[in-house]
Residue, then its C-alpha position, 0 to 999 in steps of 0.5 A: m910804142k915802136k918807131w914803125v907805128s908812129i911813122l905809119i900813123l904820121g904817114i896816114m895822117i898826112i894822107l888824110i889831111s892832104t887836101p886842107l893842107a894843100y888849100e893852106l899851102v896854096g894860100i900861103i905861097y900864092s897869096n899876092q898873085n891872081l890865079t884865075g884859071e890856074y888855081i885848080p891845077i896848082l891845088n891838085g899838084f899840091i894835093h898829089s905831092l902831099m899824098l905822095v909824101g904820105t905814101l912814102i912815109v907809110i912805105a917807110g913804116i911798113s919796111l921798118f915793121i918788116k925789118d923789126k919782124k925778122 
């Protein structure tokens, strides 16, 4: 399998599992703190940051595809 395919699949998988992964990360990082009223904004921040990382990985995979195509 070509390298760009595995990078593209990894990026798509990160985007798809960003919500459950964010729930786990918030639970791990803020395990001993009371997040009353602030849980949702923190969770949304984690979700969006993971989606951004997945998008950047997909862009890297697409750029490798274009580079291999030339």
